[in-house]
PDB file of N, CA, C and O in Angstrom:
ATOM      1  N   MET A   1     -28.884 -46.765  15.754  1.00  0.00           N
ATOM      2  CA  MET A   1     -29.171 -45.485  15.162  1.00  0.00           C
ATOM      3  C   MET A   1     -28.005 -44.537  15.431  1.00  0.00           C
ATOM      4  O   MET A   1     -27.576 -44.388  16.576  1.00  0.00           O
ATOM      5  N   ALA A   2     -27.507 -43.917  14.413  1.00  0.00           N
ATOM      6  CA  ALA A   2     -26.369 -43.010  14.536  1.00  0.00           C
ATOM      7  C   ALA A   2     -26.828 -41.661  15.082  1.00  0.00           C
ATOM      8  O   ALA A   2     -27.937 -41.205  14.804  1.00  0.00           O
ATOM      9  N   ASP A   3     -25.963 -41.042  15.855  1.00  0.00           N
ATOM     10  CA  ASP A   3     -26.260 -39.725  16.402  1.00  0.00           C
ATOM     11  C   ASP A   3     -26.098 -38.673  15.307  1.00  0.00           C
ATOM     12  O   ASP A   3     -25.145 -38.731  14.530  1.00  0.00           O
ATOM     13  N   VAL A   4     -27.009 -37.723  15.239  1.00  0.00           N
ATOM     14  CA  VAL A   4     -26.964 -36.708  14.192  1.00  0.00           C
ATOM     15  C   VAL A   4     -26.100 -35.512  14.587  1.00  0.00           C
ATOM     16  O   VAL A   4     -25.841 -34.642  13.755  1.00  0.00           O
ATOM     17  N   HIS A   5     -25.647 -35.452  15.849  1.00  0.00           N
ATOM     18  CA  HIS A   5     -24.815 -34.348  16.319  1.00  0.00           C
ATOM     19  C   HIS A   5     -23.417 -34.845  16.622  1.00  0.00           C
ATOM     20  O   HIS A   5     -23.210 -36.021  16.924  1.00  0.00           O
ATOM     21  N   ASN A   6     -22.456 -33.928  16.536  1.00  0.00           N
ATOM     22  CA  ASN A   6     -21.109 -34.300  16.959  1.00  0.00           C
ATOM     23  C   ASN A   6     -21.056 -34.271  18.493  1.00  0.00           C
ATOM     24  O   ASN A   6     -22.015 -33.861  19.146  1.00  0.00           O
ATOM     25  N   LYS A   7     -19.932 -34.709  19.054  1.00  0.00           N
ATOM     26  CA  LYS A   7     -19.835 -34.842  20.513  1.00  0.00           C
ATOM     27  C   LYS A   7     -20.012 -33.508  21.239  1.00  0.00           C
ATOM     28  O   LYS A   7     -20.662 -33.453  22.283  1.00  0.00           O
ATOM     29  N   LYS A   8     -19.447 -32.450  20.702  1.00  0.00           N
ATOM     30  CA  LYS A   8     -19.516 -31.147  21.360  1.00  0.00           C
ATOM     31  C   LYS A   8     -20.952 -30.620  21.384  1.00  0.00           C
ATOM     32  O   LYS A   8     -21.410 -30.111  22.407  1.00  0.00           O
ATOM     33  N   THR A   9     -21.658 -30.741  20.267  1.00  0.00           N
ATOM     34  CA  THR A   9     -23.041 -30.277  20.193  1.00  0.00           C
ATOM     35  C   THR A   9     -23.941 -31.114  21.099  1.00  0.00           C
ATOM     36  O   THR A   9     -24.802 -30.565  21.786  1.00  0.00           O
ATOM     37  N   ARG A  10     -23.755 -32.425  21.110  1.00  0.00           N
ATOM     38  CA  ARG A  10     -24.557 -33.304  21.969  1.00  0.00           C
ATOM     39  C   ARG A  10     -24.305 -32.974  23.432  1.00  0.00           C
ATOM     40  O   ARG A  10     -25.248 -32.938  24.222  1.00  0.00           O
ATOM     41  N   SER A  11     -23.072 -32.736  23.803  1.00  0.00           N
ATOM     42  CA  SER A  11     -22.744 -32.403  25.184  1.00  0.00           C
ATOM     43  C   SER A  11     -23.425 -31.102  25.600  1.00  0.00           C
ATOM     44  O   SER A  11     -23.962 -31.002  26.704  1.00  0.00           O
ATOM     45  N   TYR A  12     -23.403 -30.116  24.722  1.00  0.00           N
ATOM     46  CA  TYR A  12     -24.058 -28.847  25.027  1.00  0.00           C
ATOM     47  C   TYR A  12     -25.569 -29.046  25.185  1.00  0.00           C
ATOM     48  O   TYR A  12     -26.159 -28.528  26.133  1.00  0.00           O
ATOM     49  N   ASN A  13     -26.194 -29.782  24.279  1.00  0.00           N
ATOM     50  CA  ASN A  13     -27.640 -30.030  24.356  1.00  0.00           C
ATOM     51  C   ASN A  13     -28.022 -30.717  25.664  1.00  0.00           C
ATOM     52  O   ASN A  13     -28.998 -30.332  26.308  1.00  0.00           O
ATOM     53  N   MET A  14     -27.269 -31.716  26.049  1.00  0.00           N
ATOM     54  CA  MET A  14     -27.582 -32.453  27.273  1.00  0.00           C
ATOM     55  C   MET A  14     -27.329 -31.591  28.514  1.00  0.00           C
ATOM     56  O   MET A  14     -28.018 -31.756  29.521  1.00  0.00           O
ATOM     57  N   SER A  15     -26.366 -30.686  28.462  1.00  0.00           N
ATOM     58  CA  SER A  15     -26.082 -29.843  29.626  1.00  0.00           C
ATOM     59  C   SER A  15     -27.179 -28.811  29.859  1.00  0.00           C
ATOM     60  O   SER A  15     -27.297 -28.283  30.965  1.00  0.00           O
ATOM     61  N   MET A  16     -27.972 -28.516  28.857  1.00  0.00           N
ATOM     62  CA  MET A  16     -29.041 -27.528  28.977  1.00  0.00           C
ATOM     63  C   MET A  16     -30.342 -28.126  29.536  1.00  0.00           C
ATOM     64  O   MET A  16     -31.284 -27.384  29.818  1.00  0.00           O
ATOM     65  N   ILE A  17     -30.407 -29.436  29.698  1.00  0.00           N
ATOM     66  CA  ILE A  17     -31.602 -30.082  30.231  1.00  0.00           C
ATOM     67  C   ILE A  17     -31.607 -29.920  31.749  1.00  0.00           C
ATOM     68  O   ILE A  17     -30.648 -30.292  32.425  1.00  0.00           O
ATOM     69  N   ARG A  18     -32.688 -29.365  32.274  1.00  0.00           N
ATOM     70  CA  ARG A  18     -32.780 -29.107  33.707  1.00  0.00           C
ATOM     71  C   ARG A  18     -33.013 -30.399  34.475  1.00  0.00           C
ATOM     72  O   ARG A  18     -33.754 -31.277  34.034  1.00  0.00           O
ATOM     73  N   ARG A  19     -32.371 -30.496  35.623  1.00  0.00           N
ATOM     74  CA  ARG A  19     -32.534 -31.669  36.469  1.00  0.00           C
ATOM     75  C   ARG A  19     -33.366 -31.351  37.707  1.00  0.00           C
ATOM     76  O   ARG A  19     -33.968 -32.242  38.308  1.00  0.00           O
ATOM     77  N   LYS A  20     -33.394 -30.084  38.078  1.00  0.00           N
ATOM     78  CA  LYS A  20     -34.110 -29.658  39.275  1.00  0.00           C
ATOM     79  C   LYS A  20     -35.075 -28.548  38.912  1.00  0.00           C
ATOM     80  O   LYS A  20     -34.905 -27.852  37.911  1.00  0.00           O
ATOM     81  N   ASP A  21     -36.089 -28.397  39.746  1.00  0.00           N
ATOM     82  CA  ASP A  21     -37.063 -27.308  39.625  1.00  0.00           C
ATOM     83  C   ASP A  21     -37.785 -27.300  38.278  1.00  0.00           C
ATOM     84  O   ASP A  21     -38.004 -26.243  37.684  1.00  0.00           O
ATOM     85  N   THR A  22     -38.148 -28.478  37.810  1.00  0.00           N
ATOM     86  CA  THR A  22     -38.931 -28.546  36.582  1.00  0.00           C
ATOM     87  C   THR A  22     -40.374 -28.147  36.894  1.00  0.00           C
ATOM     88  O   THR A  22     -40.780 -28.136  38.056  1.00  0.00           O
ATOM     89  N   LYS A  23     -41.127 -27.827  35.880  1.00  0.00           N
ATOM     90  CA  LYS A  23     -42.496 -27.356  36.071  1.00  0.00           C
ATOM     91  C   LYS A  23     -43.367 -28.382  36.812  1.00  0.00           C
ATOM     92  O   LYS A  23     -44.064 -28.006  37.754  1.00  0.00           O
ATOM     93  N   PRO A  24     -43.349 -29.670  36.417  1.00  0.00           N
ATOM     94  CA  PRO A  24     -44.156 -30.646  37.164  1.00  0.00           C
ATOM     95  C   PRO A  24     -43.727 -30.759  38.632  1.00  0.00           C
ATOM     96  O   PRO A  24     -44.564 -30.924  39.518  1.00  0.00           O
ATOM     97  N   GLU A  25     -42.424 -30.668  38.877  1.00  0.00           N
ATOM     98  CA  GLU A  25     -41.932 -30.764  40.248  1.00  0.00           C
ATOM     99  C   GLU A  25     -42.428 -29.583  41.084  1.00  0.00           C
ATOM    100  O   GLU A  25     -42.838 -29.769  42.230  1.00  0.00           O
ATOM    101  N   ILE A  26     -42.396 -28.406  40.542  1.00  0.00           N
ATOM    102  CA  ILE A  26     -42.852 -27.218  41.272  1.00  0.00           C
ATOM    103  C   ILE A  26     -44.349 -27.300  41.567  1.00  0.00           C
ATOM    104  O   ILE A  26     -44.786 -26.898  42.646  1.00  0.00           O
ATOM    105  N   ILE A  27     -45.138 -27.812  40.629  1.00  0.00           N
ATOM    106  CA  ILE A  27     -46.583 -27.971  40.847  1.00  0.00           C
ATOM    107  C   ILE A  27     -46.845 -28.917  42.016  1.00  0.00           C
ATOM    108  O   ILE A  27     -47.680 -28.631  42.875  1.00  0.00           O
ATOM    109  N   VAL A  28     -46.136 -30.039  42.050  1.00  0.00           N
ATOM    110  CA  VAL A  28     -46.316 -31.012  43.140  1.00  0.00           C
ATOM    111  C   VAL A  28     -45.858 -30.413  44.467  1.00  0.00           C
ATOM    112  O   VAL A  28     -46.522 -30.593  45.488  1.00  0.00           O
ATOM    113  N   ARG A  29     -44.732 -29.705  44.461  1.00  0.00           N
ATOM    114  CA  ARG A  29     -44.228 -29.099  45.694  1.00  0.00           C
ATOM    115  C   ARG A  29     -45.195 -28.069  46.253  1.00  0.00           C
ATOM    116  O   ARG A  29     -45.423 -28.033  47.462  1.00  0.00           O
ATOM    117  N   LYS A  30     -45.770 -27.230  45.396  1.00  0.00           N
ATOM    118  CA  LYS A  30     -46.735 -26.226  45.862  1.00  0.00           C
ATOM    119  C   LYS A  30     -47.972 -26.886  46.459  1.00  0.00           C
ATOM    120  O   LYS A  30     -48.487 -26.441  47.485  1.00  0.00           O
ATOM    121  N   PHE A  31     -48.451 -27.957  45.808  1.00  0.00           N
ATOM    122  CA  PHE A  31     -49.623 -28.666  46.313  1.00  0.00           C
ATOM    123  C   PHE A  31     -49.345 -29.262  47.688  1.00  0.00           C
ATOM    124  O   PHE A  31     -50.141 -29.098  48.612  1.00  0.00           O
ATOM    125  N   LEU A  32     -48.209 -29.956  47.824  1.00  0.00           N
ATOM    126  CA  LEU A  32     -47.892 -30.619  49.088  1.00  0.00           C
ATOM    127  C   LEU A  32     -47.625 -29.619  50.213  1.00  0.00           C
ATOM    128  O   LEU A  32     -48.099 -29.808  51.333  1.00  0.00           O
ATOM    129  N   SER A  33     -46.876 -28.565  49.928  1.00  0.00           N
ATOM    130  CA  SER A  33     -46.596 -27.593  50.988  1.00  0.00           C
ATOM    131  C   SER A  33     -47.854 -26.817  51.359  1.00  0.00           C
ATOM    132  O   SER A  33     -48.014 -26.420  52.513  1.00  0.00           O
ATOM    133  N   GLY A  34     -48.750 -26.595  50.397  1.00  0.00           N
ATOM    134  CA  GLY A  34     -50.018 -25.941  50.689  1.00  0.00           C
ATOM    135  C   GLY A  34     -50.925 -26.763  51.573  1.00  0.00           C
ATOM    136  O   GLY A  34     -51.789 -26.228  52.267  1.00  0.00           O
ATOM    137  N   ASN A  35     -50.721 -28.083  51.543  1.00  0.00           N
ATOM    138  CA  ASN A  35     -51.507 -28.984  52.387  1.00  0.00           C
ATOM    139  C   ASN A  35     -50.778 -29.365  53.668  1.00  0.00           C
ATOM    140  O   ASN A  35     -51.191 -30.294  54.363  1.00  0.00           O
ATOM    141  N   GLY A  36     -49.701 -28.660  53.986  1.00  0.00           N
ATOM    142  CA  GLY A  36     -49.043 -28.826  55.277  1.00  0.00           C
ATOM    143  C   GLY A  36     -47.959 -29.882  55.350  1.00  0.00           C
ATOM    144  O   GLY A  36     -47.483 -30.181  56.446  1.00  0.00           O
ATOM    145  N   PHE A  37     -47.552 -30.451  54.246  1.00  0.00           N
ATOM    146  CA  PHE A  37     -46.488 -31.456  54.269  1.00  0.00           C
ATOM    147  C   PHE A  37     -45.132 -30.760  54.268  1.00  0.00           C
ATOM    148  O   PHE A  37     -44.916 -29.795  53.534  1.00  0.00           O
ATOM    149  N   ARG A  38     -44.227 -31.260  55.096  1.00  0.00           N
ATOM    150  CA  ARG A  38     -42.873 -30.740  55.158  1.00  0.00           C
ATOM    151  C   ARG A  38     -41.957 -31.750  54.487  1.00  0.00           C
ATOM    152  O   ARG A  38     -42.100 -32.954  54.697  1.00  0.00           O
ATOM    153  N   PHE A  39     -41.013 -31.268  53.678  1.00  0.00           N
ATOM    154  CA  PHE A  39     -40.147 -32.174  52.946  1.00  0.00           C
ATOM    155  C   PHE A  39     -38.794 -31.528  52.689  1.00  0.00           C
ATOM    156  O   PHE A  39     -38.635 -30.313  52.808  1.00  0.00           O
ATOM    157  N   LYS A  40     -37.815 -32.368  52.331  1.00  0.00           N
ATOM    158  CA  LYS A  40     -36.493 -31.908  51.924  1.00  0.00           C
ATOM    159  C   LYS A  40     -36.378 -32.110  50.426  1.00  0.00           C
ATOM    160  O   LYS A  40     -37.013 -33.003  49.864  1.00  0.00           O
ATOM    161  N   LEU A  41     -35.573 -31.287  49.780  1.00  0.00           N
ATOM    162  CA  LEU A  41     -35.402 -31.361  48.337  1.00  0.00           C
ATOM    163  C   LEU A  41     -34.074 -32.004  47.954  1.00  0.00           C
ATOM    164  O   LEU A  41     -33.032 -31.671  48.518  1.00  0.00           O
ATOM    165  N   HIS A  42     -34.114 -32.910  47.011  1.00  0.00           N
ATOM    166  CA  HIS A  42     -32.932 -33.476  46.357  1.00  0.00           C
ATOM    167  C   HIS A  42     -31.869 -33.921  47.354  1.00  0.00           C
ATOM    168  O   HIS A  42     -30.718 -33.493  47.264  1.00  0.00           O
ATOM    169  N   ASP A  43     -32.239 -34.761  48.285  1.00  0.00           N
ATOM    170  CA  ASP A  43     -31.325 -35.229  49.322  1.00  0.00           C
ATOM    171  C   ASP A  43     -30.304 -36.189  48.716  1.00  0.00           C
ATOM    172  O   ASP A  43     -30.668 -37.237  48.183  1.00  0.00           O
ATOM    173  N   LYS A  44     -29.036 -35.827  48.799  1.00  0.00           N
ATOM    174  CA  LYS A  44     -27.975 -36.619  48.165  1.00  0.00           C
ATOM    175  C   LYS A  44     -27.613 -37.874  48.955  1.00  0.00           C
ATOM    176  O   LYS A  44     -26.846 -38.705  48.469  1.00  0.00           O
ATOM    177  N   THR A  45     -28.154 -38.025  50.168  1.00  0.00           N
ATOM    178  CA  THR A  45     -27.821 -39.204  50.963  1.00  0.00           C
ATOM    179  C   THR A  45     -28.584 -40.448  50.510  1.00  0.00           C
ATOM    180  O   THR A  45     -28.249 -41.561  50.916  1.00  0.00           O
ATOM    181  N   PHE A  46     -29.601 -40.268  49.676  1.00  0.00           N
ATOM    182  CA  PHE A  46     -30.378 -41.392  49.168  1.00  0.00           C
ATOM    183  C   PHE A  46     -29.930 -41.745  47.755  1.00  0.00           C
ATOM    184  O   PHE A  46     -29.518 -40.864  47.000  1.00  0.00           O
ATOM    185  N   PRO A  47     -30.007 -43.017  47.391  1.00  0.00           N
ATOM    186  CA  PRO A  47     -29.644 -43.390  46.015  1.00  0.00           C
ATOM    187  C   PRO A  47     -30.606 -42.772  45.013  1.00  0.00           C
ATOM    188  O   PRO A  47     -31.821 -42.810  45.209  1.00  0.00           O
ATOM    189  N   GLY A  48     -30.075 -42.212  43.954  1.00  0.00           N
ATOM    190  CA  GLY A  48     -30.897 -41.635  42.909  1.00  0.00           C
ATOM    191  C   GLY A  48     -31.306 -40.198  43.155  1.00  0.00           C
ATOM    192  O   GLY A  48     -31.975 -39.610  42.305  1.00  0.00           O
ATOM    193  N   LYS A  49     -30.936 -39.607  44.279  1.00  0.00           N
ATOM    194  CA  LYS A  49     -31.296 -38.230  44.647  1.00  0.00           C
ATOM    195  C   LYS A  49     -32.772 -37.951  44.406  1.00  0.00           C
ATOM    196  O   LYS A  49     -33.117 -37.277  43.436  1.00  0.00           O
ATOM    197  N   PRO A  50     -33.647 -38.452  45.262  1.00  0.00           N
ATOM    198  CA  PRO A  50     -35.083 -38.235  45.069  1.00  0.00           C
ATOM    199  C   PRO A  50     -35.439 -36.751  45.100  1.00  0.00           C
ATOM    200  O   PRO A  50     -34.765 -35.952  45.750  1.00  0.00           O
ATOM    201  N   ASP A  51     -36.503 -36.398  44.388  1.00  0.00           N
ATOM    202  CA  ASP A  51     -36.926 -35.005  44.310  1.00  0.00           C
ATOM    203  C   ASP A  51     -37.457 -34.501  45.647  1.00  0.00           C
ATOM    204  O   ASP A  51     -37.138 -33.387  46.063  1.00  0.00           O
ATOM    205  N   LEU A  52     -38.260 -35.308  46.316  1.00  0.00           N
ATOM    206  CA  LEU A  52     -38.831 -34.921  47.603  1.00  0.00           C
ATOM    207  C   LEU A  52     -38.582 -36.026  48.615  1.00  0.00           C
ATOM    208  O   LEU A  52     -38.742 -37.208  48.308  1.00  0.00           O
ATOM    209  N   VAL A  53     -38.192 -35.640  49.822  1.00  0.00           N
ATOM    210  CA  VAL A  53     -37.956 -36.600  50.904  1.00  0.00           C
ATOM    211  C   VAL A  53     -38.806 -36.181  52.091  1.00  0.00           C
ATOM    212  O   VAL A  53     -38.736 -35.038  52.543  1.00  0.00           O
ATOM    213  N   PHE A  54     -39.611 -37.114  52.595  1.00  0.00           N
ATOM    214  CA  PHE A  54     -40.458 -36.888  53.763  1.00  0.00           C
ATOM    215  C   PHE A  54     -39.899 -37.705  54.926  1.00  0.00           C
ATOM    216  O   PHE A  54     -40.285 -38.860  55.106  1.00  0.00           O
ATOM    217  N   PRO A  55     -38.989 -37.122  55.722  1.00  0.00           N
ATOM    218  CA  PRO A  55     -38.366 -37.886  56.817  1.00  0.00           C
ATOM    219  C   PRO A  55     -39.384 -38.395  57.831  1.00  0.00           C
ATOM    220  O   PRO A  55     -39.219 -39.491  58.367  1.00  0.00           O
ATOM    221  N   LYS A  56     -40.422 -37.630  58.102  1.00  0.00           N
ATOM    222  CA  LYS A  56     -41.431 -38.018  59.094  1.00  0.00           C
ATOM    223  C   LYS A  56     -42.144 -39.304  58.692  1.00  0.00           C
ATOM    224  O   LYS A  56     -42.515 -40.107  59.548  1.00  0.00           O
ATOM    225  N   TYR A  57     -42.336 -39.499  57.385  1.00  0.00           N
ATOM    226  CA  TYR A  57     -43.081 -40.651  56.882  1.00  0.00           C
ATOM    227  C   TYR A  57     -42.183 -41.717  56.256  1.00  0.00           C
ATOM    228  O   TYR A  57     -42.683 -42.703  55.716  1.00  0.00           O
ATOM    229  N   ASN A  58     -40.868 -41.531  56.323  1.00  0.00           N
ATOM    230  CA  ASN A  58     -39.909 -42.457  55.694  1.00  0.00           C
ATOM    231  C   ASN A  58     -40.284 -42.724  54.245  1.00  0.00           C
ATOM    232  O   ASN A  58     -40.357 -43.874  53.812  1.00  0.00           O
ATOM    233  N   THR A  59     -40.520 -41.650  53.502  1.00  0.00           N
ATOM    234  CA  THR A  59     -40.994 -41.747  52.125  1.00  0.00           C
ATOM    235  C   THR A  59     -40.193 -40.813  51.226  1.00  0.00           C
ATOM    236  O   THR A  59     -39.797 -39.723  51.638  1.00  0.00           O
ATOM    237  N   VAL A  60     -39.963 -41.254  49.999  1.00  0.00           N
ATOM    238  CA  VAL A  60     -39.340 -40.395  48.995  1.00  0.00           C
ATOM    239  C   VAL A  60     -40.225 -40.383  47.754  1.00  0.00           C
ATOM    240  O   VAL A  60     -40.976 -41.326  47.502  1.00  0.00           O
ATOM    241  N   ILE A  61     -40.124 -39.293  46.977  1.00  0.00           N
ATOM    242  CA  ILE A  61     -40.894 -39.177  45.739  1.00  0.00           C
ATOM    243  C   ILE A  61     -39.951 -38.747  44.621  1.00  0.00           C
ATOM    244  O   ILE A  61     -39.187 -37.791  44.757  1.00  0.00           O
ATOM    245  N   PHE A  62     -40.027 -39.480  43.513  1.00  0.00           N
ATOM    246  CA  PHE A  62     -39.320 -39.113  42.295  1.00  0.00           C
ATOM    247  C   PHE A  62     -40.362 -38.569  41.321  1.00  0.00           C
ATOM    248  O   PHE A  62     -41.372 -39.226  41.065  1.00  0.00           O
ATOM    249  N   ILE A  63     -40.128 -37.386  40.782  1.00  0.00           N
ATOM    250  CA  ILE A  63     -41.060 -36.783  39.844  1.00  0.00           C
ATOM    251  C   ILE A  63     -40.418 -36.788  38.472  1.00  0.00           C
ATOM    252  O   ILE A  63     -39.543 -35.972  38.182  1.00  0.00           O
ATOM    253  N   HIS A  64     -40.857 -37.712  37.628  1.00  0.00           N
ATOM    254  CA  HIS A  64     -40.302 -37.821  36.277  1.00  0.00           C
ATOM    255  C   HIS A  64     -41.237 -37.093  35.327  1.00  0.00           C
ATOM    256  O   HIS A  64     -42.068 -37.708  34.658  1.00  0.00           O
ATOM    257  N   GLY A  65     -41.094 -35.797  35.277  1.00  0.00           N
ATOM    258  CA  GLY A  65     -41.971 -35.009  34.438  1.00  0.00           C
ATOM    259  C   GLY A  65     -41.207 -34.254  33.367  1.00  0.00           C
ATOM    260  O   GLY A  65     -41.711 -33.280  32.807  1.00  0.00           O
ATOM    261  N   CYS A  66     -40.007 -34.695  33.083  1.00  0.00           N
ATOM    262  CA  CYS A  66     -39.208 -33.987  32.095  1.00  0.00           C
ATOM    263  C   CYS A  66     -39.515 -34.486  30.687  1.00  0.00           C
ATOM    264  O   CYS A  66     -40.314 -35.405  30.505  1.00  0.00           O
ATOM    265  N   PHE A  67     -38.897 -33.898  29.730  1.00  0.00           N
ATOM    266  CA  PHE A  67     -39.104 -34.266  28.326  1.00  0.00           C
ATOM    267  C   PHE A  67     -38.841 -35.755  28.088  1.00  0.00           C
ATOM    268  O   PHE A  67     -39.586 -36.409  27.360  1.00  0.00           O
ATOM    269  N   TRP A  68     -37.785 -36.286  28.699  1.00  0.00           N
ATOM    270  CA  TRP A  68     -37.374 -37.668  28.418  1.00  0.00           C
ATOM    271  C   TRP A  68     -38.353 -38.685  28.998  1.00  0.00           C
ATOM    272  O   TRP A  68     -38.534 -39.754  28.416  1.00  0.00           O
ATOM    273  N   HIS A  69     -38.984 -38.383  30.123  1.00  0.00           N
ATOM    274  CA  HIS A  69     -39.877 -39.340  30.755  1.00  0.00           C
ATOM    275  C   HIS A  69     -41.359 -39.092  30.423  1.00  0.00           C
ATOM    276  O   HIS A  69     -42.221 -39.887  30.798  1.00  0.00           O
ATOM    277  N   GLY A  70     -41.640 -38.021  29.741  1.00  0.00           N
ATOM    278  CA  GLY A  70     -43.042 -37.733  29.381  1.00  0.00           C
ATOM    279  C   GLY A  70     -43.811 -37.272  30.574  1.00  0.00           C
ATOM    280  O   GLY A  70     -45.003 -36.983  30.467  1.00  0.00           O
TER     281      GLY A  70
END
């Protein structure tokens, strides 16, 4: 399938897509922090930069709630 935009327009469109602090991510963060869970955000030391990192539980969470992931 051919792209309907030129390179400059496509680059601009993709640059406007948020990677952090999306609405689903904020909802999950408020719920978890309200229930007493402590976490780090977007830790670059892990592969894939997980959205939430729980060092105490050796757990990471990826929240795919953006337009592309549904």
